[in-house]
C-alpha positions, -999 to 999 in steps of 0.1 A, spaced: -621 385 472 -594 414 477 -594 417 440 -633 420 438 -633 444 466 -606 467 446 -626 466 415 -657 475 433 -640 506 449 -626 516 416 -661 512 401 -677 534 427 -652 560 423 -657 562 386 -695 562 390 -692 591 416 -667 611 394 -684 644 386 -659 656 359 -667 625 337 -702 618 346 -697 578 342 -730 573 360 -748 592 333 -731 572 306 -745 540 316 -780 554 323 -804 550 294 -808 582 273 -847 578 272 -848 565 237 -824 549 212 -811 566 181 -838 554 158 -865 565 186 -851 600 189 -851 603 152 -887 593 149 -897 618 176 -877 647 159 -896 639 127 -929 640 144 -920 675 158 -905 687 124 -938 679 106 -957 700 130 -931 729 134 -913 732 100 -882 757 100 -891 786 78 -867 796 50 -840 821 60 -836 851 36 -806 872 35 -802 905 13 -765 897 6 -750 866 -11 -723 867 15 -732 862 53 -718 849 84 -728 821 108 -713 819 144 -706 785 156 -701 773 191 -701 738 210 -698 721 244 -705 749 267 -712 724 294 -733 747 317 -732 741 354 -730 772 376 -706 791 354 -721 810 324 -696 837 315 -683 821 281 -718 814 270 -730 851 279 -699 864 262 -706 845 229 -743 857 229 -732 893 235 -706 891 207 -732 875 184 -760 900 188 -737 930 188 -723 919 153 -743 944 129 -732 925 98 -753 898 81 -753 871 106 -788 857 106 -781 826 129 -757 807 151 -751 769 155 -745 750 187 -731 715 183 -743 701 216 -732 693 251 -753 723 263 -753 714 300 -734 690 324 -749 667 350 -786 672 355 -786 708 348 -819 721 335 -818 731 299 -838 762 311 -804 776 320 -792 774 284 -825 787 272 -824 817 295 -788 827 287 -794 825 249 -829 844 250 -812 875 237 -805 859 204 -843 852 198 -851 887 211 -827 902 185 -846 887 157 -822 859 149 -819 821 160 -796 795 171 -800 761 159 -787 733 179 -784 695 183 -780 671 212 -746 660 225 -739 630 247 -741 651 279 -775 661 268 -788 625 267 -772 614 301 -797 605 328 -824 597 305 -823 636 295 -837 631 259 -873 636 269 -862 669 287 -844 679 257 -872 672 232 -895 692 256 -871 721 256 -862 722 221 -884 699 201 -861 683 175 -824 672 170 -825 663 136 -836 688 107 -825 707 79 -831 744 67 -822 765 36 -808 799 33 -818 819 4 -796 847 -10 -801 871 -39 -783 847 -63 -777 813 -43 -792 787 -22 -774 770 9 -785 740 29 -775 733 65 -783 697 78 -784 689 115 -779 653 124 -780 640 159 -751 618 171 -752 622 209 -752 585 213 -723 580 190 -742 569 159 -768 581 136 -788 549 136 -805 533 106 -833 555 101 -815 589 105 -789 577 80 -814 568 54 -831 603 60 -797 619 56 -790 604 21 -825 610 10 -821 647 21 -789 650 3 -804 637 -27 -835 656 -29 -826 689 -14 -791 697 -23 -787 692 -61 -789 727 -70 -771 741 -39 -741 766 -36 -728 752 -2 -739 721 19 -730 723 56 -737 693 78 -733 698 116 -734 673 146 -718 667 178 -697 635 176 -665 639 155 -655 615 127 -618 612 131 -601 600 164 -566 612 168 -562 607 206 -583 594 234 -593 626 254 -630 614 251 -626 578 261 -651 552 248 -675 580 235 -648 595 213 -660 590 177 -682 571 154 -677 534 147 -652 529 120 -675 515 97 -701 541 100 -675 568 96 -664 553 63 -700 550 52 -708 587 60 -676 601 46 -684 583 13 -720 597 15 -707 634 20 -683 631 -7 -708 616 -31 -733 644 -27 -706 673 -25 -711 684 10 -685 713 16 -682 714 53 -689 690 84 -689 707 116 -687 688 151 -676 692 187 -672 667 215 -634 667 213 -631 700 230 -599 709 207 -599 724 174 -590 701 145 -593 706 106 -592 677 82 -597 674 45 -609 638 37 -621 627 2 -625 665 -7 -647 673 21 -635 696 50 -641 684 85 -637 709 114 -638 701 151 -649 733 170 -631 744 204 -653 739 235 -669 771 248 -669 755 284 -659 779 311 -624 769 325 -616 753 290 -581 761 279 -583 778 244 -620 780 249 -635 796 218 -658 798 188 -659 799 150 -674 822 124 -682 808 88 -681 832 61 -705 819 35 -702 829 0 -688 813 -32 -671 788 -7 -668 788 31 -640 805 51 -638 796 87 -621 818 113 -615 809 150 -617 831 180 -608 830 217 -637 837 241 -614 851 268 
């Protein structure tokens, strides 16, 4: 009986722990991976992403992840200001998920990134695991529409493809995986660069994220083979909060530092897109 009581106390402590949101972890997201994918595809059919055109063959892409908004928005505000003040060719930014913490409304993220839209540029994003906790998928879709899509960038002499896959639940699911291969096969044969971006990372070198750490091993093997087969240049992810660069099967994988306020080494990255991709990292503080 005493052991049962101790286990109960530990469980209650875990569930009430605000930092790690264990209660949210065990609550249904609102739809499984296949369900979320299907709803994203329905949205995409009605709201296709227009092709992005640039006047230069070389352009920049800002990338951030894991801002985990609660009451502090300083780091996100700094990122937005730096982005919109960059007068170079930087047509859009990427956010790799975990926009908010707890049950913070997504309106907070939307209001603090509104200046990007007002500047005539865009921010493309996907859902992270924190964005799905407490059944938040319905709210995410209402706010952003889709979490799986692709778009092309046309330069004077080249074509680049960016593919967003949703891995907030730690897996792509069968339907999204099928869509990913079909997209790589049909859209990317004549591309200069192919960039895949998502939330969950593919390689686990430590256990900072516990049971949500990375893709199942079999799925990671399958997807890395897929990326190699179709010549993906770069795979971007967040989730782990600490920068990591890996070359595997000829494909570069980068985990971006978290933008979260209070995070040690909080920062973002800029991709220099051209004949190849160069990535630079910048602290936000």
